[in-house]
N, C-alpha and C positions, 0 to 999 in steps of 0.2 A: 836614490836607491843604492844600497850597498851591494857590491858584487861578491858572491861567494864561490868557493871552489866547485861545489857540486851543483852544476847547472845543466840544463837541457842541451843535448847535442844530437848529431845526426848518425851516431853509431847504430848498427842493426840490432834491434831487440831480439829477433829470432836467432841471429848468430850468437848473441850473448847467452841466451837460454840453452842453445845447443852445445855451448862450451861447458855447461855444468856437468861435472864428472858423475855425480850420483844420479842414476837413471830415474829413481823414484822422485827425487827432488826436481829433476828436469821435467818429468811428466806432470807433476803437481804444478810446476811453474806455467806450463802451457794451459792447464785448467784455470789457474788464477788469471792468466792473461786474457782468456776468453770471457771469464766472469766480469772482470773489470772493464773490458772493452764493451760488453753488452750493457752493463749498468751505466757507464759514463757516456757512451756514444762517441767516445774520443779514440783516436789512434794512439797507441802506446809510443812513448819516446824514452830514450835512454837519458838518465840524469847522472852525470859522472860516469864512472866505469862499471857500476854494479847496481844501480837503481833503475827500475822501470816505472815510469810515471804516466799519469793520465790527468790532463787539465793542468791549469796553473792557478795559483792564488798568491796574493801579496800578503806576506806575513810582517806584522809590525811589532817590534819588541816593546812591551809596556814600560820597560826600564829605560831604554835608550832612544826610543822612537825610531830606530833604524828599520828600514823596510827592505825585505829581500823577496825575490821571486822563488816560489817553491812549488812542487807538485801538489795537486789537490789530493789524489790518492795514488798509491803505488805499492810496489813490493820489491823484495830482493831475496833471491835464493842464497842465503848465507850458509856457511859450512855447518853451523850448529842448528839452524832452523830456517823456516820461511818467515821473513820479517815483513809485516804488512804495515804500511804507513797510511794513517788515516788523518782526516782533518780534525785537528784539535786534540785536547787532552783525552786520552783513551777512557778515563773514568766516566766521562759523560755518556758512554755507551754501556753502562752497567747492566741494563736489562738484557741486552744482547749477550754480554759476556757470561751472564748466569746460565744461558741456554746453549752456548756455542759448543761446549765440550772442552777437551784438554788444551790448555793454552797458558801462556804467560804474558805479562804486559810490561811496557815501559811507559814513558810519558805520552808519546804519540804513536807507539807501536804495539802491534799484536804479534806475538811470537807463536808459531805453530810448528810442530815437528813434522807432521804429515797431515794431508787433507783428510785422510781416513779417520783421524782422531776427532774430527769436528763435524757439526751439522752444517752441510753446505747451504741449505735453505736459509738458516740463520746468518751464515756468513754473507750471502747475497744481500739480505736485508740490511745488515750492518754496513756493507760497502755502499749500498744505495743511499742509506741515511747519511753516511759520512760525505759522500760525493755531493749531495744536495745541500749540505751545511755550508753556510757562508761565513762562519765564525771559526777562527783557528783556536780559540781558547775554550 
């Protein structure tokens, strides 16, 4: 298995969230933390300096066959938005994305400005489906 820079560590998740300057983003982060904790049944762990993750998955590159350990689901309160990391290509969750509300996407990320912009019930379903997925692609 290849070692990557962003890996699970023992830093405090709560201390990290409490260090977020934007009060709304900090509050949204605690809500996301609770949702992901409930859905996954896992305790949150810091991954690198700014990612909060739940569970682990081994990701294998189809091109190089390299394997790395990665979080199964997680999020990061970035300056621009809340970045949610889901298992696999975000496009496989198209049915949820049609109903969730205002968002943007990357390959494996869902970008949300504020939780009030989205349907939290749909978000919970999406996170649950992602966490139960055993395929990264």
